[in-house]
N, C-alpha and C positions, 0 to 999 in steps of 0.2 A: 551610517558606516558603509564602506564600499565592499565590493566582492573581495578585493585583495586583503581587507582587514578581517572579514568574517568567514571566508571560504578557503578551503584547500583544494587545489586542482589535483585530483587523484585519477590516474588512468584516463585523463582527458575530460573528466566531468567535475563539476563543483560539488563538494560535500561541505556541510557546515563544520567548521573547525572545532567549535565548542562540543559537538557531539561525536566527532570523529578525530580524536588526536592520533598521532602516529602509532602509539602502542595498540590502539584498538584496530587500526587498519592492518597492522602486522598480525594481530591475533586472528583476524578474519582470514588473512592469506594462509596462515598455518593451521587453520581449523580442520579437524578430522571428522568427517561425516560418518554416519552409520546408514546402512541400506534402508532401515525403517524410520529414519528421520522424516519429518514432514516440514516442508518449507513453504511459507506464504510469500510469494514474490509479487511486488507491485511497483508501479511508478507512484510517487507520493500523491495522495488525495484521490485514490482510485477505489477505496473500499477496504483498506488495510485493517482499520479498527473494527469494522464490521466482521471481517473474516477472523480476526483475533478473538472475537466473541463466539462465533459459530463453531470453529474447529475444536476448541477445548470442550465445549458443551457436547459435541458429537463424541469425542474421545472418552468423555466421562459418563456417557450414557444419559446425558441430560442433567447431571448433578450440578446445581447452580453454584456450589462452593468452588467449582473450577474457575469461575469468572468473578467471584465476589471476594476472594481472599488475597489476590495479587493484582497489582496494576498491570495493564496489558503489556507494558514494556519489559516486565519481568516474567509474565505468564507466557508470552510468545516473543522472546527478545529478538531485537535486530542484531544480527551477528556482527555487523560492522560498527555498531555504536559502542561507546565507552563502557556501558553497563555490562556488556557481554563478558568483559575481562574479569569481573568480580562475582559472577553468578555461579561459578563452579559447574559450568554446563557439561563438562566431561563426566561429572558424577550423577547427572540426572538419569533416571531410568528411561528406558525406551517404551514407547516411541516419543522422542523429543520433538517439541514444536518450536520452530524458528520463523523469523521474518527477515526479509531483505528488500531493500530498494535498489540494489545494484543491478546493472545490466547483466545479461547472460554471459557476455564475454568477460565480465569482471569477477565471476565466481572462482573460488579457489580450486586448486588442482584436485583435491579430495572429492569435490562435488562431482567432477566429471568421471572420476574413477568409480565412485560408489553408486552414483545415480539415485539419490533419495527422491521420494515423491514430492512433487511441486504443485501447488495450486496457484495459477497465475491469473490475477484479476485485472481486467481492462475496463476502462470507462471512457465515454465520449470525451474527447480531448477538450471540447468547449466547456464542459462541466468541470474537468480537471483544472483548466485555466481559471474558471470562476471561483472554485473552491480555494485554489492556490492564492489568488489575488486577496481574498479575505484573510487567509491563514498567515501569509507573509506580514500582513498589517498588524497582527497581534503578538508577533514574536520579537525577541530582542537578539536572537542568534541568526536571523536571516536578514538579507538586505531588504529594506522597505520597498514595497512595490512601486511607489511613485505614481505618476499619471498612468491611467489604464492603458493608453496607447503605447507607452514606453514598455510597460510590463508585457504587453502582448508581443511586441517585437522580441523581447528577451525570451519569452516562453517558446515562441515558434522556432527560434534559432538555437534553443538549447542552452541559453546563457542563464540558467536557473539551477537550483540544486538538483543533482542527479541527471543533469543534462537534458537531451532531447527526448520528449515523449515518443516521437516517431521512431528514433533509434532503439529506444527501450522496448517498445512493443514489437517492432520487427525482429529484433534480436531474439526475444523469447519465443516468438512464433516460429522462428527458423531453428530452434534448438535441436541438436542432434538426438537427444534422448527424449523426444517429445511423447513417447508412449508412456512415460512416467510423469507426464505433466497434464494436469486438468486445466483447460482454459474456460474461463467463465467471465461474463460481463456484469458489471454493476447493475446495468439495466435489466438483465435477466433476474437478478436477485430482487430488484425492486418490483418487477412484474409478478413474480411467483416465488416468494421466499420459501414457502414450504417445499415446493418442488425442487428448488435449488439445494436446500438442506438435504433432501433425500438423495440427490445426485452426488453431493459432496461425501455423504456418508458411504455411498456405494463405492466411490473412488477410493476412499480410505479403508475399505473392506471392514466397515464397522456396522454390522446389521442392527437396525433400530426399528422398533415398532412404529406404526403410524401415529400412535398416541405420543410417543417420545419425540418424534419428528415435529409434530404439531406444537408440542410444548417448547421445543428449542426455537422454532420459528417465531412463536409468540414472544419469547424472551428476547429475541434479536430484532424485533420491530424497533424502528428508530426511536419512537417515543419511550419505549421501555429501556433501551440502551442508555438514553440520556440520563436516566435515573441512577445508573450504576456508577458510583464514584470511582470504581476501579477501571472504568473505561472512558469516562467523559473528561479526563485530564484536569479535573477540578483540584487534584492534589498537587499540581505543578505550581510552584511559586509564581506570583503575578509578575515579578521582574523578568521572568523568562517567557511567560505566555499570559498576556493580559486579556482575559475573557470578558472583561467589562466592555471591550471594544467590539468583539464578535465571539460567539461561542465556538469552541473547537468542533463540537457536533452541532453544526449550524442548522441545516435543513434536511439533509439526507434524502434528497429527491433527484430525479432525473429531469433534465431540461431547464434547470435554473439559469443556464447561460442566456436564455431568451430575455431574462430580466437584467442582464449585465452588459451584453455586447450591443454596440450600435449596428445599424444595418450595414454600414460601410465596413465595420470590423468583421461582421459575419461573412460578407462577400470575400474579404481578404483572407480570412481564415480558411474558407472553403477552397479557394484557389491553391493555397499553400498545402492543405491536406491532400487534395487530389493529386498534386504533383508528387508529394512525398510517399503517398500510399498507393500509387498507381499499379505497382507490381504485386501488391498483397492480395492473396486469394481468400483469406479468412473472411467469412461473412459475419460482420458485426451486427448486433441487433439494434444499435442506435440509428436514428435518422438524423443526419447532419443538417438537413434543411429545415 
């Protein structure tokens, strides 16, 4: 099926129509934030599921029930998705936990007025591309990726769900209220998960003992997360996500793009990246070469 059949063009970016009907987009626009809300913001395939495991465990002091009793899309719901409308989020006690894939400029008016805390996760775009290529291939609500070279063109030019990775990252890095935003890279978490959990806990003003931090980090190792049926998307019906083709939690590593992209594609990607990101001052931890 085509983009026109599967996607809605919303504020200049594609969103999957199945997950984002008009009523859920309206709900998002009208949503009222609280100052102590916590928002996990990501471009898709950048570590959202990982953070949806880490943050509830931090806020619960390491209690595993926080990630074992609800699937992650209800535990830390996407505000722009259809599920948000039926979860009675207004009645949830503070601090509430939310996710969003939207660009900074797409956030609702209340977000800019209240300025909740945000954890923004970034990932090497080559790995984002690689993960997206496999993910699109197992879903029925996204346009199939087709040949890798064609999907690469779409990805680099923002003709994929949630638009341009470059615009998404640059928009959030340039956010006005960035003192309330914690920026962290997927690669930092992969290199030092325990240290990353400690930093996140500090940002969230949730003091935890070294023992609890270690327990959370161990729980959030990729191999352990894959066992959590509330996080590995195994409860999603096969007609929507066919994990016999590729697992949703596939590898959980940094640098898998080296197994995916050809030398010519890497060179093309690098040229595109350097042009798009030439004015960005943020020091990313990934090595694009």
